[in-house]
C-alpha positions as CSV (number, residue, x, y, z in Angstrom):
1,M,0.0,0.0,0.0
2,S,1.6,3.3,-1.1
3,K,1.4,5.9,1.7
4,A,-0.3,9.1,0.6
5,K,2.1,12.0,0.4
6,N,-0.3,14.7,1.8
7,L,-1.3,12.7,4.9
8,P,-0.3,14.0,8.3
9,W,2.6,11.9,9.5
10,V,0.6,10.9,12.6
11,E,-1.8,9.0,10.3
12,K,0.8,8.1,7.7
13,Y,2.9,6.2,10.2
14,R,0.1,4.8,12.4
15,P,0.9,1.2,13.3
16,E,-1.0,-1.3,11.1
17,Q,-0.3,-4.4,13.3
18,L,0.1,-5.1,16.9
19,E,3.9,-5.9,16.5
20,D,4.4,-2.4,15.0
21,L,3.4,-0.8,18.3
22,I,6.5,0.6,20.1
23,S,5.3,0.6,23.8
24,H,3.4,-1.1,26.5
25,T,4.7,-4.6,25.5
26,D,3.0,-6.3,28.4
27,I,-0.4,-4.9,27.4
28,I,0.2,-5.7,23.7
29,S,1.3,-9.3,24.4
30,T,-1.8,-9.9,26.7
31,I,-4.2,-8.6,24.0
32,D,-2.4,-10.5,21.3
33,R,-2.9,-13.7,23.3
34,F,-6.6,-12.8,23.7
35,V,-6.9,-12.5,19.9
36,K,-5.0,-15.6,19.1
37,E,-7.0,-17.7,21.6
38,D,-10.3,-16.0,20.3
39,R,-11.1,-15.0,23.9
40,L,-11.2,-11.2,23.5
41,P,-13.1,-9.6,26.5
42,H,-14.7,-6.1,26.6
43,L,-11.8,-3.7,26.8
44,L,-11.3,-0.4,28.6
45,F,-8.2,1.6,27.6
46,Y,-7.3,4.7,29.6
47,G,-4.4,7.1,29.9
48,P,-3.0,10.4,28.5
49,P,-3.4,11.4,24.8
50,G,-0.9,10.1,22.2
51,T,0.0,6.9,24.1
52,G,-1.3,4.4,21.6
53,K,-4.8,3.5,22.8
54,T,-6.7,4.0,19.5
55,S,-3.8,2.6,17.5
56,T,-3.8,-0.6,19.6
57,I,-7.5,-1.3,19.1
58,L,-7.4,-0.5,15.4
59,A,-4.4,-2.8,15.0
60,V,-6.4,-5.5,16.8
61,A,-9.4,-4.9,14.5
62,K,-7.1,-5.2,11.4
63,Q,-5.7,-8.4,12.7
64,I,-9.1,-10.0,13.3
65,Y,-10.9,-8.8,10.2
66,S,-10.0,-8.7,6.5
67,P,-10.2,-5.3,4.7
68,K,-13.5,-6.4,3.1
69,E,-15.1,-7.4,6.5
70,F,-13.8,-4.3,8.4
71,N,-16.6,-1.9,7.6
72,S,-19.4,-4.4,8.3
73,M,-17.8,-5.8,11.5
74,V,-16.4,-2.7,13.2
75,L,-18.4,0.4,14.5
76,E,-16.1,3.2,15.5
77,L,-17.6,6.2,17.3
78,N,-15.5,9.2,18.3
79,A,-16.2,12.2,20.6
80,S,-17.0,14.2,17.5
81,D,-20.0,12.0,16.8
82,D,-23.1,12.4,18.9
83,R,-23.1,9.7,21.6
84,G,-26.0,10.6,23.7
85,I,-28.6,8.1,24.9
86,G,-30.3,8.2,21.5
87,I,-27.2,6.9,19.7
88,V,-26.7,4.1,22.3
89,R,-30.3,3.0,21.9
90,G,-30.3,3.5,18.1
91,Q,-27.0,3.0,16.2
92,I,-25.1,1.0,18.8
93,L,-28.0,-1.2,19.7
94,N,-28.9,-1.9,16.0
95,F,-25.2,-2.8,15.2
96,A,-24.8,-5.0,18.2
97,S,-28.1,-6.8,17.9
98,T,-27.8,-7.8,14.2
99,R,-26.1,-11.2,13.8
100,T,-23.5,-11.9,11.1
101,I,-24.8,-14.5,8.7
102,F,-21.7,-15.3,6.6
103,K,-19.0,-14.8,9.2
104,S,-18.6,-16.5,12.5
105,G,-17.1,-14.6,15.4
106,F,-18.0,-11.3,17.0
107,K,-18.4,-7.7,15.9
108,L,-16.4,-4.9,17.5
109,V,-17.7,-1.5,18.8
110,I,-15.0,1.1,19.5
111,L,-16.1,4.0,21.6
112,D,-13.2,6.5,21.4
113,E,-13.0,9.4,24.0
114,A,-15.8,7.8,26.0
115,D,-15.3,10.2,28.9
116,A,-17.3,12.7,26.8
117,M,-20.4,10.5,27.0
118,T,-23.2,11.5,29.3
119,K,-24.0,9.4,32.4
120,D,-27.4,8.5,30.9
121,A,-25.7,7.2,27.8
122,Q,-23.2,5.2,29.8
123,N,-26.0,3.6,31.9
124,A,-27.9,2.7,28.7
125,L,-24.6,1.2,27.3
126,R,-24.2,-1.0,30.3
127,R,-27.4,-2.9,29.4
128,V,-26.4,-3.2,25.7
129,I,-23.0,-4.6,26.6
130,E,-24.6,-7.2,28.9
131,K,-27.3,-8.2,26.4
132,F,-25.2,-8.7,23.3
133,T,-21.9,-10.1,24.7
134,E,-22.4,-13.3,22.7
135,N,-21.8,-11.6,19.3
136,T,-20.3,-8.2,20.1
137,R,-17.2,-6.9,21.9
138,F,-16.9,-3.3,23.1
139,C,-13.7,-1.3,23.5
140,I,-14.1,1.8,25.5
141,I,-11.2,4.4,25.2
142,C,-10.9,7.4,27.5
143,N,-8.3,9.8,29.0
144,Y,-9.9,10.0,32.5
145,L,-11.0,6.7,34.1
146,S,-12.9,8.6,36.8
147,K,-15.4,9.8,34.1
148,I,-16.5,6.3,33.3
149,I,-19.2,5.0,35.6
150,P,-18.1,2.0,37.9
151,A,-20.8,-0.3,36.3
152,L,-19.1,0.0,32.9
153,Q,-15.6,-0.3,34.4
154,S,-16.5,-3.6,36.1
155,R,-17.7,-5.1,32.8
156,C,-14.4,-4.5,31.0
157,T,-10.8,-5.6,31.3
158,R,-8.9,-2.4,32.1
159,F,-5.5,-1.4,30.6
160,R,-3.7,1.8,31.5
161,F,-1.5,3.3,28.8
162,G,1.1,5.5,30.5
163,P,3.2,8.2,28.8
164,L,5.9,6.8,26.5
165,K,9.5,6.7,27.6
166,T,12.3,8.5,25.7
167,T,13.9,5.2,24.7
168,Q,10.6,4.1,23.1
169,M,10.0,7.4,21.2
170,V,13.4,8.1,19.8
171,P,13.7,4.9,17.5
172,R,10.2,5.6,16.1
173,L,11.1,9.3,15.5
174,Q,14.3,8.2,13.8
175,H,12.3,5.8,11.5
176,V,10.0,8.7,10.4
177,I,13.0,11.0,10.0
178,S,14.8,8.6,7.7
179,E,11.6,7.8,5.8
180,E,10.9,11.5,5.2
181,S,14.6,12.4,4.7
182,V,14.4,15.2,7.3
183,K,17.6,16.9,8.4
184,V,17.6,16.7,12.2
185,T,20.3,17.4,14.8
186,E,20.7,15.4,18.0
187,D,19.5,18.4,20.2
188,G,16.5,18.6,17.8
189,V,15.5,15.1,18.7
190,K,16.0,15.8,22.4
191,A,13.8,18.9,22.1
192,L,11.1,17.0,20.4
193,V,11.0,14.3,23.1
194,T,11.1,16.9,25.9
195,L,8.2,18.9,24.5
196,A,6.2,15.8,23.7
197,N,6.2,14.7,27.3
198,G,5.4,11.1,26.5
199,D,2.9,11.9,23.8
200,M,4.0,10.3,20.5
201,R,1.3,12.2,18.4
202,R,2.6,15.5,19.7
203,A,6.2,14.6,18.9
204,L,5.3,13.7,15.3
205,N,3.2,16.8,14.8
206,I,6.0,19.1,16.1
207,L,8.5,17.2,13.9
208,Q,6.4,17.7,10.8
209,S,5.6,21.4,11.4
210,T,9.2,22.2,12.2
211,S,10.5,20.3,9.1
212,M,8.1,22.3,7.0
213,A,9.0,25.7,8.5
214,Y,12.8,25.2,8.6
215,D,15.5,23.4,6.6
216,E,16.9,21.8,9.7
217,V,15.2,20.5,12.8
218,N,17.4,21.7,15.7
219,E,16.6,22.7,19.3
220,D,16.1,26.4,18.5
221,N,13.8,25.8,15.6
222,V,11.7,23.2,17.4
223,Y,11.2,25.6,20.4
224,T,10.5,28.6,18.1
225,C,8.0,26.6,16.0
226,V,5.9,25.7,19.0
227,G,6.3,29.2,20.6
228,H,8.0,27.6,23.7
229,P,10.8,29.5,25.6
230,L,14.3,28.3,24.8
231,R,16.5,26.9,27.6
232,R,18.9,29.9,27.4
233,D,15.9,32.3,27.5
234,V,14.7,30.7,30.7
235,E,18.2,30.9,32.2
236,N,18.2,34.6,31.3
237,I,14.8,35.2,32.8
238,V,15.8,33.5,36.1
239,N,19.0,35.5,36.1
240,W,17.1,38.8,35.7
241,L,14.6,37.8,38.4
242,L,17.4,36.9,40.9
243,N,19.9,39.7,40.1
244,E,18.3,42.7,38.5
245,T,16.1,45.5,39.9
246,F,12.3,45.2,39.7
247,A,12.0,47.6,36.7
248,T,14.9,46.0,34.7
249,A,13.7,42.4,35.3
250,Y,10.1,43.4,34.4
251,N,11.0,45.3,31.2
252,N,13.5,42.6,30.0
253,I,10.9,39.9,30.4
254,L,8.2,42.0,28.7
255,Q,10.6,42.7,25.8
256,M,11.4,39.0,25.4
257,K,7.8,38.0,25.5
258,T,6.9,40.6,22.8
259,M,9.9,39.7,20.6
260,K,9.4,35.9,20.7
261,G,5.7,35.8,21.2
262,L,5.8,33.9,24.4
263,A,3.0,33.3,26.8
264,L,3.5,34.0,30.6
265,Q,2.0,30.5,31.3
266,D,4.9,28.8,29.4
267,I,7.5,31.0,31.0
268,L,6.1,30.2,34.4
269,T,6.1,26.4,33.8
270,E,9.8,26.5,32.6
271,V,10.9,28.8,35.5
272,H,9.1,26.4,37.9
273,T,11.1,23.5,36.6
274,Y,14.3,25.5,36.7
275,I,13.8,26.6,40.3
276,H,13.8,23.0,41.4
277,R,17.4,22.7,40.0
278,V,18.7,26.0,41.6
279,D,20.5,25.7,44.9
280,L,18.3,27.9,47.1
281,P,17.5,27.8,50.9
282,H,14.5,25.6,51.5
283,N,12.3,28.4,52.9
284,V,13.0,30.6,49.9
285,Q,12.3,27.7,47.4
286,I,9.0,27.0,49.2
287,H,8.1,30.7,49.2
288,L,8.7,30.9,45.4
289,L,6.8,27.8,44.6
290,V,3.7,28.9,46.6
291,K,3.8,32.3,44.9
292,M,4.2,30.8,41.4
293,S,1.3,28.4,42.0
294,D,-0.9,31.4,43.0
295,I,0.1,33.2,39.8
296,E,-0.7,30.1,37.7
297,Y,-4.1,29.8,39.3
298,R,-4.8,33.5,38.7
299,L,-3.6,33.2,35.1
300,A,-6.0,30.2,34.6
301,S,-8.8,32.4,35.9
302,G,-8.2,34.9,33.1
303,T,-6.5,37.7,34.9
304,S,-4.2,40.3,33.2
305,E,-0.8,38.9,32.1
306,R,1.0,42.1,32.9
307,I,-0.2,42.2,36.5
308,Q,0.7,38.5,37.0
309,Q,4.2,39.2,35.4
310,S,4.7,42.0,38.0
311,S,3.6,39.5,40.7
312,L,6.2,37.0,39.4
313,V,9.0,39.6,39.5
314,A,7.8,40.7,43.0
315,A,7.9,37.1,44.3
316,F,11.5,36.9,43.4
317,Q,12.3,40.3,44.9
318,S,10.8,39.2,48.2
319,A,12.7,35.9,47.9
320,R,15.9,37.9,47.5
321,D,15.1,39.8,50.7
322,L,14.6,36.5,52.5
323,I,18.1,35.4,51.3
324,S,19.8,38.6,52.4
325,Q,18.0,38.4,55.8
326,A,19.3,34.9,56.4
327,A,22.8,36.0,55.4
328,S,22.9,38.9,57.8
């Protein structure tokens, strides 16, 4: 099968078979055994985005059904489709209740992003799952397990898909890089993995957008492409906050934000990570972390960025006072 040129890389390189999946080997081997022994239970996959939940069940479906059977044997509903109680009682019920005449085996219903389903719809689904277990299997996929009612959870075999490790992501990225002949530096790969934070989809999307915007995918270009503060920028910001006067620190940060189009939220996240690595007295570190968490909360509530930026600079000024008091 020739891979379409204009496809996003996320879809272009989506695993076709279970053995193509790069992570969660214990989960994959368990599901593979279920499939080979023809004992597939109802499944519940949960975990953060981009960790291979949908890819896994689609690979399972492709392994069980031939391309001709796929459309008649698999019903896939996403959060973008209406999945209220009407769909459960209509489309899902009709699909599950009709027997397959020419093919033995079961049908498969995939409910992606099921945490967006209403409680009523989930309760209606509970009865459908129970009633048609003989000829239909359900796979429920969600990001937050707590949003799935306990009655549904108890009817499924649960698997948690955790964030991917760097060692798992790098070989897959290298494969895509060589397939697409992208010029990538070592620090570029490191930046992709750092920004993706265990989300393979995000890593591939950043790689594709950076390769389209620049001739070379290096650390600076990756960070610039996603509008994320560079490491040296964060070092400069922390340096200003700890050593400059209030006015100088405030103006320098404001100037950098304007020049590079940075959001205070991103700066705050990076400064927070950096502060953990700086050798500061415990009481000063605690003071800064508490103040920064307050600023993040206020930013999330929609307050003015400029006022919160002043608050960030002020927090560091008072931390400096604490340090000088301790020294005297």
